[in-house]
C-alpha positions as CSV (number, residue, x, y, z in Angstrom):
1,M,178.3,124.8,-69.5
2,D,176.5,121.5,-70.0
3,I,177.2,120.4,-73.6
4,K,174.4,117.8,-73.5
5,S,171.8,120.6,-73.1
6,P,169.7,121.3,-76.1
7,L,170.1,124.8,-77.5
8,E,166.3,125.4,-76.8
9,D,167.2,125.6,-73.1
10,W,169.3,128.7,-73.7
11,I,167.5,132.0,-74.1
12,T,168.3,135.7,-74.0
13,K,167.4,137.7,-70.9
14,E,164.7,139.5,-72.9
15,Q,163.1,136.1,-73.9
16,F,163.4,135.0,-70.2
17,V,161.5,137.9,-68.7
18,K,158.8,137.6,-71.4
19,A,158.4,133.9,-70.6
20,Y,158.7,134.4,-66.8
21,P,157.3,137.8,-65.8
22,A,157.9,137.2,-62.1
23,L,161.3,138.9,-62.7
24,N,161.6,142.0,-64.8
25,L,164.5,142.9,-67.1
26,S,166.2,145.2,-64.6
27,Q,166.2,142.5,-62.0
28,V,167.7,139.9,-64.4
29,Q,170.3,142.4,-65.6
30,Y,171.3,143.1,-62.0
31,L,171.6,139.3,-61.2
32,I,173.7,138.8,-64.3
33,R,176.0,141.7,-63.5
34,S,176.5,140.3,-60.0
35,R,176.9,136.7,-61.2
36,K,180.4,136.3,-59.9
37,H,179.3,137.4,-56.4
38,N,175.9,135.7,-56.1
39,G,176.9,132.3,-57.4
40,L,175.0,132.5,-60.7
41,S,178.2,132.1,-62.6
42,K,179.2,129.0,-60.8
43,S,175.8,127.5,-61.3
44,G,176.3,127.3,-65.1
45,A,173.0,129.2,-65.6
46,V,174.5,131.9,-67.7
47,S,176.9,132.0,-70.7
48,K,178.2,134.8,-72.8
49,V,178.2,133.9,-76.5
50,G,179.2,136.4,-79.2
51,G,178.7,139.3,-76.8
52,R,175.2,138.2,-75.9
53,M,174.4,136.8,-72.5
54,L,172.3,133.6,-72.6
55,I,170.3,132.1,-69.7
56,H,169.8,128.4,-69.2
57,K,166.2,128.1,-68.1
58,N,166.5,125.0,-65.9
59,K,169.8,125.9,-64.3
60,F,168.5,129.4,-63.6
61,A,165.5,127.9,-61.9
62,E,167.7,125.6,-59.8
63,W,169.8,128.5,-58.8
64,I,166.8,130.5,-57.7
65,A,165.6,127.5,-55.7
66,T,168.8,127.7,-53.6
67,K,168.1,131.2,-52.5
68,V,166.3,131.6,-49.2
69,C,165.2,134.7,-47.4
C-alpha cells in the first residue's frame, strides 16, 4: 500500500460502483475475490482494513488499463 496516498483515494466497493457505474457490484466483488489470480492484489489497488475491503481509485484504474481483450 502506498502510505503517501490520501485517505480520500480509498473507497468501499459500494462507493466505487456508485461513482463508476461501468462496473456493477457483482463484477467488482468477483474481481476482488479473484485478486490473487488476476493481479489486482499485486497492483496495490485493494486493501483489507478491519474486515472491509477498500479500493484505491487511481491504482484500480491503472490495473484496468493493463487489461486487454
